Structure formats: structure tokens, C-alpha cells
MIMARKE-374940 format. One record per residue (C-alpha): x, y, z; residue in one letter. Coordinates in steps of 0.2 Angstrom, whole numbers, plus 5000, padded with zeros to 4 digits. Layout:
BEGIN
- x | y | z | res
- X | Y | Z | A $
...
//
This chain:
BEGIN
- x | y | z | res
- 5460 | 5682 | 5790 | M $
- 5445 | 5669 | 5793 | A $
- 5447 | 5651 | 5790 | E $
- 5434 | 5641 | 5780 | T $
- 5428 | 5625 | 5784 | S $
- 5433 | 5617 | 5767 | T $
- 5441 | 5601 | 5768 | P $
- 5459 | 5601 | 5762 | R $
- 5459 | 5598 | 5743 | T $
- 5470 | 5596 | 5728 | D $
- 5479 | 5612 | 5722 | V $
- 5471 | 5611 | 5705 | S $
- 5454 | 5611 | 5712 | Q $
- 5456 | 5626 | 5724 | T $
- 5444 | 5641 | 5720 | N $
- 5455 | 5655 | 5714 | A $
- 5443 | 5668 | 5723 | A $
- 5447 | 5660 | 5741 | L $
- 5459 | 5669 | 5752 | S $
- 5464 | 5657 | 5765 | N $
- 5482 | 5656 | 5770 | P $
- 5482 | 5640 | 5778 | R $
- 5473 | 5632 | 5763 | A $
- 5485 | 5640 | 5752 | D $
- 5500 | 5633 | 5761 | L $
- 5492 | 5615 | 5761 | E $
- 5490 | 5618 | 5743 | S $
- 5509 | 5623 | 5741 | L $
- 5515 | 5607 | 5749 | D $
- 5503 | 5597 | 5737 | E $
- 5510 | 5606 | 5723 | L $
- 5528 | 5602 | 5728 | E $
- 5525 | 5584 | 5731 | R $
- 5517 | 5582 | 5714 | R $
- 5531 | 5592 | 5705 | L $
- 5544 | 5581 | 5715 | F $
- 5536 | 5565 | 5709 | S $
- 5537 | 5572 | 5690 | L $
- 5555 | 5577 | 5692 | R $
- 5559 | 5561 | 5701 | Y $
- 5553 | 5551 | 5685 | A $
- 5559 | 5562 | 5673 | I $
- 5577 | 5563 | 5680 | D $
- 5578 | 5545 | 5683 | E $
- 5571 | 5540 | 5665 | I $
- 5581 | 5554 | 5658 | G $
- 5597 | 5549 | 5667 | S $
- 5597 | 5530 | 5667 | L $
- 5589 | 5528 | 5651 | G $
- 5602 | 5532 | 5638 | P $
- 5614 | 5522 | 5649 | V $
- 5605 | 5505 | 5652 | I $
- 5592 | 5504 | 5639 | D $
- 5593 | 5494 | 5623 | P $
- 5594 | 5504 | 5607 | P $
- 5576 | 5501 | 5602 | R $
- 5569 | 5508 | 5618 | A $
- 5573 | 5526 | 5613 | T $
- 5556 | 5530 | 5604 | E $
- 5546 | 5523 | 5619 | E $
- 5557 | 5533 | 5631 | R $
- 5555 | 5548 | 5621 | A $
- 5535 | 5546 | 5622 | E $
- 5537 | 5543 | 5641 | A $
- 5548 | 5558 | 5645 | L $
- 5536 | 5569 | 5633 | A $
- 5520 | 5565 | 5643 | E $
- 5529 | 5568 | 5659 | L $
- 5535 | 5585 | 5653 | E $
- 5518 | 5588 | 5647 | R $
- 5512 | 5585 | 5665 | Q $
- 5524 | 5594 | 5673 | R $
- 5521 | 5610 | 5662 | A $
- 5501 | 5608 | 5665 | Q $
- 5504 | 5607 | 5683 | T $
- 5516 | 5622 | 5684 | L $
- 5504 | 5633 | 5672 | S $
- 5488 | 5628 | 5679 | N $
- 5480 | 5648 | 5683 | P $
- 5475 | 5641 | 5700 | L $
- 5493 | 5637 | 5704 | V $
- 5497 | 5655 | 5699 | G $
- 5483 | 5661 | 5711 | G $
- 5490 | 5651 | 5725 | V $
- 5508 | 5658 | 5723 | L $
- 5501 | 5677 | 5720 | E $
- 5491 | 5676 | 5737 | R $
- 5504 | 5669 | 5747 | L $
- 5516 | 5682 | 5741 | G $
- 5505 | 5695 | 5747 | K $
- 5507 | 5689 | 5765 | C $
- 5525 | 5687 | 5769 | P $
- 5524 | 5689 | 5787 | E $
- 5516 | 5672 | 5788 | L $
- 5529 | 5663 | 5778 | L $
- 5546 | 5656 | 5784 | S $
- 5562 | 5660 | 5774 | D $
- 5560 | 5643 | 5766 | T $
- 5543 | 5647 | 5760 | Q $
- 5547 | 5663 | 5753 | K $
- 5562 | 5655 | 5743 | A $
- 5549 | 5641 | 5737 | Q $
- 5539 | 5655 | 5731 | L $
- 5552 | 5664 | 5723 | R $
- 5559 | 5648 | 5714 | V $
- 5542 | 5641 | 5708 | L $
- 5537 | 5658 | 5702 | G $
- 5553 | 5658 | 5691 | R $
- 5550 | 5640 | 5685 | D $
- 5531 | 5644 | 5681 | R $
- 5537 | 5659 | 5670 | D $
- 5548 | 5648 | 5660 | E $
- 5533 | 5637 | 5655 | L $
- 5517 | 5646 | 5656 | V $
- 5519 | 5654 | 5640 | R $
- 5524 | 5639 | 5630 | V $
- 5510 | 5627 | 5626 | P $
- 5512 | 5610 | 5635 | A $
- 5511 | 5600 | 5620 | D $
- 5526 | 5610 | 5613 | E $
- 5536 | 5606 | 5629 | Q $
- 5532 | 5587 | 5626 | A $
- 5537 | 5588 | 5608 | A $
- 5553 | 5596 | 5612 | F $
- 5556 | 5583 | 5626 | S $
- 5552 | 5569 | 5612 | R $
- 5563 | 5578 | 5600 | L $
- 5578 | 5580 | 5611 | T $
- 5577 | 5561 | 5617 | C $
- 5577 | 5555 | 5599 | E $
- 5591 | 5568 | 5594 | A $
- 5603 | 5561 | 5609 | E $
- 5602 | 5543 | 5601 | D $
- 5605 | 5550 | 5584 | V $
- 5619 | 5560 | 5590 | W $
- 5627 | 5544 | 5599 | R $
- 5627 | 5535 | 5583 | R $
- 5633 | 5549 | 5573 | A $
- 5648 | 5552 | 5585 | K $
- 5652 | 5534 | 5584 | A $
- 5653 | 5535 | 5563 | A $
- 5661 | 5554 | 5564 | S $
- 5644 | 5558 | 5553 | D $
- 5639 | 5577 | 5555 | W $
- 5627 | 5576 | 5541 | E $
- 5616 | 5563 | 5550 | S $
- 5615 | 5574 | 5566 | F $
- 5614 | 5591 | 5556 | A $
- 5595 | 5591 | 5553 | P $
- 5591 | 5587 | 5571 | Y $
- 5603 | 5603 | 5576 | L $
- 5593 | 5614 | 5565 | D $
- 5576 | 5608 | 5572 | R $
- 5583 | 5610 | 5590 | I $
- 5588 | 5628 | 5587 | V $
- 5572 | 5633 | 5578 | A $
- 5562 | 5625 | 5593 | A $
- 5572 | 5635 | 5605 | R $
- 5571 | 5651 | 5596 | V $
- 5552 | 5649 | 5595 | N $
- 5550 | 5645 | 5613 | M $
- 5561 | 5660 | 5619 | A $
- 5551 | 5672 | 5608 | K $
- 5535 | 5664 | 5617 | E $
- 5542 | 5667 | 5633 | R $
- 5548 | 5684 | 5631 | D $
- 5546 | 5692 | 5614 | G $
- 5557 | 5706 | 5618 | G $
- 5572 | 5699 | 5623 | R $
- 5586 | 5691 | 5611 | D $
- 5582 | 5672 | 5611 | P $
- 5600 | 5668 | 5616 | Y $
- 5599 | 5678 | 5631 | D $
- 5584 | 5669 | 5637 | V $
- 5593 | 5653 | 5637 | W $
- 5609 | 5660 | 5645 | L $
- 5599 | 5667 | 5660 | D $
- 5590 | 5650 | 5662 | D $
- 5607 | 5642 | 5665 | F $
- 5613 | 5656 | 5675 | E $
- 5601 | 5668 | 5681 | P $
- 5606 | 5686 | 5679 | G $
- 5617 | 5682 | 5664 | C $
- 5616 | 5687 | 5646 | D $
- 5627 | 5690 | 5632 | R $
- 5633 | 5707 | 5638 | A $
- 5639 | 5699 | 5654 | F $
- 5648 | 5684 | 5645 | Y $
- 5656 | 5696 | 5633 | D $
- 5665 | 5706 | 5646 | T $
- 5668 | 5690 | 5656 | F $
- 5677 | 5681 | 5641 | F $
- 5686 | 5697 | 5636 | S $
- 5694 | 5698 | 5652 | Q $
- 5699 | 5678 | 5652 | V $
- 5706 | 5680 | 5634 | K $
- 5717 | 5695 | 5639 | D $
- 5726 | 5683 | 5652 | V $
- 5724 | 5666 | 5644 | V $
- 5729 | 5669 | 5626 | V $
- 5746 | 5679 | 5630 | P $
- 5749 | 5666 | 5645 | L $
- 5747 | 5651 | 5633 | L $
- 5759 | 5658 | 5621 | A $
- 5773 | 5661 | 5634 | D $
- 5770 | 5644 | 5640 | C $
- 5772 | 5637 | 5622 | S $
- 5787 | 5646 | 5619 | A $
- 5795 | 5641 | 5637 | S $
- 5811 | 5630 | 5636 | R $
- 5803 | 5621 | 5652 | H $
- 5789 | 5610 | 5646 | Q $
- 5782 | 5597 | 5659 | P $
- 5784 | 5578 | 5653 | S $
- 5770 | 5567 | 5653 | R $
- 5781 | 5552 | 5651 | A $
- 5775 | 5545 | 5669 | C $
- 5757 | 5544 | 5664 | V $
- 5758 | 5537 | 5647 | E $
- 5754 | 5520 | 5641 | G $
- 5740 | 5507 | 5642 | S $
- 5731 | 5505 | 5658 | F $
- 5717 | 5491 | 5660 | D $
- 5700 | 5496 | 5659 | V $
- 5693 | 5488 | 5672 | E $
- 5706 | 5492 | 5685 | R $
- 5702 | 5511 | 5679 | Q $
- 5685 | 5507 | 5684 | W $
- 5691 | 5501 | 5702 | A $
- 5701 | 5518 | 5703 | L $
- 5685 | 5528 | 5698 | A $
- 5676 | 5521 | 5713 | R $
- 5691 | 5524 | 5724 | D $
- 5692 | 5543 | 5719 | L $
- 5674 | 5546 | 5722 | V $
- 5676 | 5539 | 5740 | R $
- 5692 | 5549 | 5743 | L $
- 5682 | 5564 | 5738 | E $
- 5668 | 5559 | 5751 | G $
- 5654 | 5555 | 5739 | V $
- 5641 | 5545 | 5749 | D $
- 5642 | 5527 | 5741 | E $
- 5625 | 5522 | 5748 | D $
- 5616 | 5535 | 5738 | A $
- 5628 | 5533 | 5721 | L $
- 5625 | 5523 | 5705 | W $
- 5641 | 5522 | 5696 | L $
- 5640 | 5517 | 5677 | G $
- 5647 | 5519 | 5659 | R $
- 5642 | 5531 | 5645 | T $
- 5649 | 5538 | 5630 | E $
- 5649 | 5557 | 5637 | H $
- 5651 | 5559 | 5656 | P $
- 5639 | 5565 | 5666 | F $
- 5631 | 5566 | 5684 | T $
- 5612 | 5565 | 5686 | G $
- 5600 | 5558 | 5697 | G $
- 5583 | 5564 | 5705 | P $
- 5586 | 5565 | 5724 | S $
- 5598 | 5567 | 5737 | T $
- 5597 | 5548 | 5740 | G $
- 5600 | 5544 | 5722 | F $
- 5614 | 5552 | 5712 | V $
- 5621 | 5545 | 5696 | L $
- 5639 | 5547 | 5689 | I $
- 5642 | 5540 | 5671 | A $
- 5659 | 5540 | 5665 | G $
- 5670 | 5534 | 5650 | H $
- 5687 | 5526 | 5652 | V $
- 5700 | 5527 | 5638 | H $
- 5714 | 5514 | 5640 | E $
- 5728 | 5525 | 5634 | D $
- 5724 | 5540 | 5646 | D $
- 5722 | 5536 | 5664 | V $
- 5722 | 5554 | 5670 | L $
- 5706 | 5556 | 5658 | S $
- 5697 | 5544 | 5670 | N $
- 5703 | 5552 | 5686 | A $
- 5699 | 5569 | 5682 | F $
- 5683 | 5565 | 5676 | T $
- 5677 | 5556 | 5692 | M $
- 5685 | 5570 | 5702 | L $
- 5674 | 5582 | 5691 | H $
- 5658 | 5572 | 5692 | E $
- 5661 | 5568 | 5711 | G $
- 5660 | 5587 | 5713 | G $
- 5642 | 5588 | 5706 | H $
- 5637 | 5572 | 5716 | A $
- 5644 | 5582 | 5733 | L $
- 5633 | 5597 | 5728 | Y $
- 5617 | 5586 | 5725 | E $
- 5620 | 5577 | 5742 | Q $
- 5624 | 5591 | 5752 | G $
- 5608 | 5600 | 5749 | V $
- 5597 | 5603 | 5765 | D $
- 5588 | 5588 | 5768 | P $
- 5573 | 5599 | 5773 | A $
- 5573 | 5604 | 5754 | Y $
- 5571 | 5586 | 5748 | R $
- 5553 | 5587 | 5742 | Y $
- 5552 | 5604 | 5736 | T $
- 5557 | 5615 | 5721 | S $
- 5573 | 5620 | 5732 | L $
- 5581 | 5603 | 5730 | K $
- 5597 | 5603 | 5719 | G $
- 5610 | 5616 | 5714 | G $
- 5605 | 5634 | 5711 | T $
- 5612 | 5635 | 5693 | S $
- 5624 | 5627 | 5681 | M $
- 5636 | 5639 | 5684 | G $
- 5638 | 5635 | 5703 | M $
- 5636 | 5616 | 5700 | H $
- 5651 | 5617 | 5688 | E $
- 5661 | 5627 | 5701 | A $
- 5659 | 5613 | 5713 | Q $
- 5663 | 5600 | 5699 | S $
- 5678 | 5610 | 5693 | R $
- 5683 | 5615 | 5712 | F $
- 5687 | 5595 | 5715 | F $
- 5693 | 5592 | 5697 | E $
- 5706 | 5608 | 5698 | N $
- 5708 | 5616 | 5714 | Y $
- 5710 | 5600 | 5723 | V $
- 5713 | 5587 | 5711 | G $
- 5726 | 5596 | 5700 | R $
- 5735 | 5604 | 5715 | S $
- 5752 | 5600 | 5720 | E $
- 5746 | 5596 | 5737 | A $
- 5734 | 5583 | 5730 | F $
- 5747 | 5574 | 5720 | A $
- 5753 | 5562 | 5734 | R $
- 5735 | 5555 | 5738 | P $
- 5732 | 5553 | 5719 | L $
- 5749 | 5545 | 5716 | L $
- 5745 | 5532 | 5731 | D $
- 5728 | 5529 | 5722 | A $
- 5735 | 5526 | 5704 | L $
- 5750 | 5514 | 5712 | A $
- 5737 | 5504 | 5721 | R $
- 5728 | 5500 | 5705 | H $
- 5742 | 5499 | 5694 | F $
- 5756 | 5490 | 5704 | P $
- 5773 | 5493 | 5698 | G $
- 5768 | 5507 | 5685 | R $
- 5771 | 5521 | 5697 | F $
- 5784 | 5514 | 5708 | A $
- 5797 | 5528 | 5703 | R $
- 5785 | 5542 | 5700 | V $
- 5787 | 5557 | 5712 | T $
- 5771 | 5568 | 5717 | P $
- 5780 | 5582 | 5708 | R $
- 5782 | 5572 | 5692 | Q $
- 5764 | 5569 | 5693 | L $
- 5759 | 5586 | 5696 | Y $
- 5769 | 5592 | 5681 | L $
- 5761 | 5579 | 5670 | A $
- 5744 | 5583 | 5674 | E $
- 5746 | 5602 | 5672 | N $
- 5755 | 5602 | 5656 | R $
- 5746 | 5616 | 5645 | A $
- 5744 | 5609 | 5629 | E $
- 5731 | 5614 | 5614 | P $
- 5720 | 5599 | 5609 | G $
- 5705 | 5595 | 5602 | L $
- 5694 | 5589 | 5616 | I $
- 5685 | 5600 | 5629 | R $
- 5685 | 5586 | 5643 | T $
- 5702 | 5582 | 5640 | E $
- 5709 | 5599 | 5641 | A $
- 5720 | 5607 | 5654 | D $
- 5716 | 5622 | 5665 | E $
- 5724 | 5635 | 5654 | L $
- 5717 | 5629 | 5637 | T $
- 5700 | 5625 | 5644 | Y $
- 5691 | 5642 | 5644 | P $
- 5695 | 5644 | 5625 | L $
- 5687 | 5628 | 5620 | H $
- 5671 | 5635 | 5630 | I $
- 5674 | 5651 | 5620 | L $
- 5672 | 5642 | 5603 | V $
- 5655 | 5634 | 5608 | R $
- 5649 | 5651 | 5615 | Y $
- 5653 | 5660 | 5598 | E $
- 5645 | 5646 | 5587 | I $
- 5629 | 5645 | 5597 | E $
- 5628 | 5664 | 5595 | Q $
- 5628 | 5663 | 5576 | L $
- 5616 | 5648 | 5576 | L $
- 5604 | 5659 | 5587 | F $
- 5605 | 5674 | 5576 | S $
- 5603 | 5666 | 5560 | G $
- 5619 | 5668 | 5554 | E $
- 5624 | 5650 | 5553 | A $
- 5615 | 5635 | 5551 | T $
- 5620 | 5616 | 5557 | A $
- 5628 | 5614 | 5539 | A $
- 5641 | 5627 | 5543 | D $
- 5646 | 5622 | 5561 | V $
- 5661 | 5609 | 5556 | P $
- 5668 | 5624 | 5545 | R $
- 5666 | 5636 | 5560 | L $
- 5672 | 5624 | 5571 | W $
- 5688 | 5621 | 5562 | A $
- 5691 | 5639 | 5559 | E $
- 5689 | 5644 | 5578 | K $
- 5700 | 5629 | 5584 | Y $
- 5713 | 5635 | 5571 | R $
- 5711 | 5653 | 5577 | A $
- 5711 | 5650 | 5596 | Y $
- 5720 | 5634 | 5599 | L $
- 5732 | 5632 | 5585 | G $
- 5726 | 5614 | 5580 | V $
- 5717 | 5605 | 5565 | E $
- 5701 | 5597 | 5567 | V $
- 5703 | 5579 | 5558 | P $
- 5685 | 5574 | 5560 | D $
- 5668 | 5577 | 5567 | D $
- 5669 | 5565 | 5581 | A $
- 5684 | 5576 | 5588 | R $
- 5676 | 5591 | 5581 | G $
- 5657 | 5598 | 5584 | A $
- 5649 | 5580 | 5588 | L $
- 5661 | 5577 | 5604 | Q $
- 5648 | 5585 | 5616 | D $
- 5630 | 5579 | 5619 | T $
- 5624 | 5596 | 5625 | H $
- 5616 | 5602 | 5608 | W $
- 5607 | 5586 | 5606 | A $
- 5599 | 5589 | 5622 | N $
- 5594 | 5607 | 5618 | G $
- 5606 | 5614 | 5631 | E $
- 5611 | 5630 | 5622 | F $
- 5618 | 5643 | 5635 | G $
- 5625 | 5629 | 5646 | Y $
- 5643 | 5629 | 5639 | F $
- 5648 | 5646 | 5646 | P $
- 5644 | 5640 | 5664 | T $
- 5659 | 5630 | 5663 | Y $
- 5671 | 5645 | 5662 | A $
- 5660 | 5655 | 5675 | L $
- 5660 | 5640 | 5686 | G $
- 5679 | 5638 | 5686 | S $
- 5679 | 5658 | 5690 | A $
- 5665 | 5655 | 5703 | F $
- 5677 | 5641 | 5711 | G $
- 5693 | 5651 | 5710 | A $
- 5685 | 5665 | 5721 | Q $
- 5677 | 5652 | 5732 | L $
- 5695 | 5645 | 5735 | R $
- 5702 | 5661 | 5739 | H $
- 5689 | 5665 | 5752 | A $
- 5692 | 5647 | 5760 | M $
- 5710 | 5649 | 5763 | V $
- 5708 | 5667 | 5769 | A $
- 5695 | 5660 | 5781 | G $
- 5707 | 5648 | 5789 | G $
- 5703 | 5632 | 5779 | V $
- 5721 | 5623 | 5777 | D $
- 5717 | 5618 | 5759 | L $
- 5733 | 5613 | 5755 | E $
- 5736 | 5601 | 5771 | G $
- 5718 | 5594 | 5768 | A $
- 5723 | 5590 | 5750 | C $
- 5740 | 5583 | 5755 | A $
- 5732 | 5573 | 5768 | A $
- 5718 | 5565 | 5757 | G $
- 5706 | 5571 | 5769 | D $
- 5695 | 5583 | 5762 | L $
- 5682 | 5585 | 5776 | A $
- 5687 | 5603 | 5779 | P $
- 5684 | 5607 | 5762 | V $
- 5667 | 5598 | 5761 | R $
- 5661 | 5607 | 5777 | D $
- 5666 | 5624 | 5771 | W $
- 5657 | 5622 | 5754 | L $
- 5642 | 5613 | 5763 | R $
- 5639 | 5627 | 5775 | E $
- 5641 | 5642 | 5762 | R $
- 5635 | 5634 | 5746 | I $
- 5627 | 5616 | 5745 | W $
- 5615 | 5617 | 5760 | R $
- 5606 | 5631 | 5751 | W $
- 5601 | 5622 | 5736 | G $
- 5591 | 5633 | 5726 | R $
- 5586 | 5644 | 5740 | A $
- 5599 | 5657 | 5735 | K $
- 5606 | 5663 | 5717 | D $
- 5624 | 5660 | 5713 | S $
- 5629 | 5678 | 5714 | F $
- 5621 | 5680 | 5732 | E $
- 5629 | 5663 | 5737 | L $
- 5646 | 5671 | 5730 | I $
- 5643 | 5687 | 5739 | R $
- 5639 | 5679 | 5757 | D $
- 5653 | 5666 | 5755 | A $
- 5666 | 5678 | 5750 | C $
- 5661 | 5694 | 5758 | G $
- 5662 | 5703 | 5741 | E $
- 5654 | 5703 | 5723 | V $
- 5659 | 5691 | 5710 | F $
- 5675 | 5696 | 5702 | S $
- 5684 | 5685 | 5689 | P $
- 5700 | 5693 | 5693 | T $
- 5703 | 5679 | 5706 | Y $
- 5702 | 5666 | 5692 | Y $
- 5714 | 5676 | 5680 | T $
- 5726 | 5678 | 5694 | D $
- 5726 | 5659 | 5698 | Y $
- 5730 | 5654 | 5681 | L $
- 5743 | 5667 | 5679 | A $
- 5752 | 5662 | 5696 | E $
- 5750 | 5644 | 5693 | K $
- 5757 | 5642 | 5675 | F $
- 5769 | 5656 | 5677 | S $
- 5778 | 5645 | 5691 | A $
- 5775 | 5629 | 5680 | L $
- 5783 | 5635 | 5665 | Y $
- 5796 | 5646 | 5674 | R $
- 5791 | 5661 | 5665 | L $
- 5801 | 5676 | 5669 | G $
- 5815 | 5664 | 5675 | A $
//
């Protein structure tokens, strides 16, 4: 194909009628750089803003994010961008594997935006920024009524955007697929049915057992500043690059950050629950390791970052549970606790700590839940989201539904909204369809754990030694380095040599908690 003498130009100015692969590849690089710059600004403002901004900055931050989201939507939705992607897709023989992956991911990102007006995208960004601020104050006051109008507006906006994107699909399925490509309600209904069939009777058996693990060794008051020092030690133990880490404080823990060179972990310390801090840091550190482990060649492209929230949660819950709550890791964790709280753990054994951190006990707070009850917390949210999107419920119904489902699935009474439907920030951010990925991520992680051990990694030995390099190396090679170049189910197949199966997750739970509670003994 003959080249023209036209100088290199901005992608938005490229004549859609031209067919010049070299010019199109240059335009692709320019597009990626522009999108990277917008993502960097959006992610940094969106992550750091709620943590460090004063309260009165919310409105201005919302305007800044709205304008950046408008620019991102306009950039990707530009017909000339579509022309570049289409033309390059017709000459795969000229493309590297990385470029082919870029086209696939950019095409999907574009499809998510092209049918929704840029002004609508901007307005939604503004709405969720304001809603998060309202949610924070509502949670502090345990005041659902002040947040409810925002939830109704956010649901309505999401339903409308889903219909604009694909009027032939169920709106909730659109968002489920966004957070985990290839998944819909049919998939999750089957998945949760399999999990419930094991978890519900297993939890009942554990509750009825005469052998109840004690938490006495971790009860009491623990100095907050010492806990923050412990937090930094734990992410260091995981292997997070501290030169690329910002550790801060927030109401609801999260990991964010715009690049491999800047990852942010924000946590929340409870003076009366030292293990909450420990497992929060291990969880968020798993997210950080994933972001830092992406191939550096992807830094300024759409392939940077985790491929989905399901795979992201697989990494976080791997380090929180399959490493952090393992019996082998109890010794390194106990040593860290003893360093920061001299005398408090002098007579505690690793076995006692292991039992304490794995007590299965129905509770109110998702982020504090043990491994066994955790998927039931997710199921409550999944079922309520479906009711909101079908129109069978509105925000006014949520506290009642929440109380009913917590009573049915976990046998606990919800005393107030702060410990009920206001405990999570996800809905204020418009993240419907995210919650199911937590349970799916646990299942991904269980299958990765099985494959890792079967492949010769001494997971127990690495945990016992407090040297997690073999674990990181295995995950980096098979999961992290690929960024968004492969979808989750392809990564699972390639890493494990078989398709995804939730059986590894349910078998793991059954084996672990049957042993802990001496079921059948």
C-alpha cells in the first residue's frame, strides 16, 4: 500500500478516507498517549481527591472530573478514531500481538462510550462525585434518607445509559459485563447457586460445632499509629514497591492510582480490631501488586491496568486469604504484630492466631467478614441490585430489603444504616455490577492457587518463610504482566490449563472449615 507524503498529524484531523497503515499506527500511538493523559488526571483526582481534599472542594472536583470525562468520551467517540481502528483491524498481518490487543481493548472501550452523549457522561461523573460526598456524611450520621435521592438518580442514569448502549439487553447485564467481560445474570445465578449449595450448610455445621475457635488473643485496644506502622510493614512484606506507593487514610479502604509508578492504598484503622487493618492491607496490597506488575511496555496504552474487577479481586483476595489467612503465614504475621505491639503477643502461638483469624461468624460488615460468610454478603448486594434495576425496588426500599436478607442469609439483625446499606461506597460511585466480582475473584484465586501448587510452587513454604517472591513471580508471569491484553477467562485457561470452575473455591472452603471446626470428628 503506497505511502503518502502527508506529515504526521493528530488523529482527530486524519482524513477518514485515507488508507495508510503507517500513518494510522502513528495516529494510534497519539490516541493512546492522549487517553493515558486523561486517565492519569481522572484517576489521580478521583483517587486522591476524596482522601486529601477539604470538604468544600467537592463541587470543584466534580466539575474537573466531569470535564475530563467529557474529553475522554469525545476523544474515543470521534468517528475518525473509529476509522483508524477499523482500517488497522483489516490488516492484522502488519500488527504486533500488542497492537492487536490494543485494537480489541480500544474498540471495546469505544463501544462503551460511543452511543452515550459526552455531556451525559460528564453529568454522571459530576453526580457520582457529589453522591460520594453525601454518602460519606450520611454514613457518619447513619442517615439513609439523605443518600436515598442520589441512589435513585444514579440507578436511573445507569439504566438509561445501558439502554443507549444496547437497547436489546437487560440494563443490569450491561454493567455486569463491564466489570467482568462475558458475564451476565445467567452466569452469576449459576455461580452463586453452586456457592450457596456448599456455603449455607457448611456455615450451619460450623455454627453447631462444639469446637469454636477463640479470638481472645487478638481482642482489646491497639494504638492507631502503631497500626499504621504495621500496615506499611505488611505491604512491604507482600513485596509492594514502596517507591511507587502512597499510603493514606479514608473511610472506605480502596486501591487506586494512575500508573505503574503511582499506586495509592487508602485504609481505615479500627482501634479495637487489629486484624481488620492487617487483612485490609494484605487485600489492598494485592491490588497494588497487580497494577505494579503489568508489563512496563503497556504503560502509555489502553492495556495498562488489570483486565477486569474479577481478576483484580482475585489478586487482592489471594493475598488476603490464600496467603494471609493460611496457617503457614501465621508465623510471619504474628512476628509483625509482636514487633509493633511488644508484649501483647508474647504468649500467642501461630496456631492460636490462625484459629482466631479464621473464626466463621456471621456479622454485619462485608469488609470484616471471614472467608466462609463473605460470599453471602455479596449475594445480598447482588440480589438488591437486580431489584433496583428491574424497577421492583427503589432506594426507599433498600434498608428493609437489606435487613430481611441479612436476617435470612446470615441470621443477624441490622441495627442501623451505617452498619447496613450505607457501609459501602460502591453505589455512590455508580458501580453497579461490581459486587459479584468479589465472590468471582475469590473463585478465580482458588483455581490459581491450585494451579500454582500443582505447578511446583511451594506456597506453604513461601508463606511460612515470609518470602513471597515465588508467589509474586508465578502470578506476574501468568496474570499481572498481561494487563488488559487478555480477558480473565483466557488468563485462567492459560494459567491453569483448563476452563474456569468454581469447584476449586467450594472445595477449598469445605476442606479448610471442616478441618478448623473438626466437622465429622
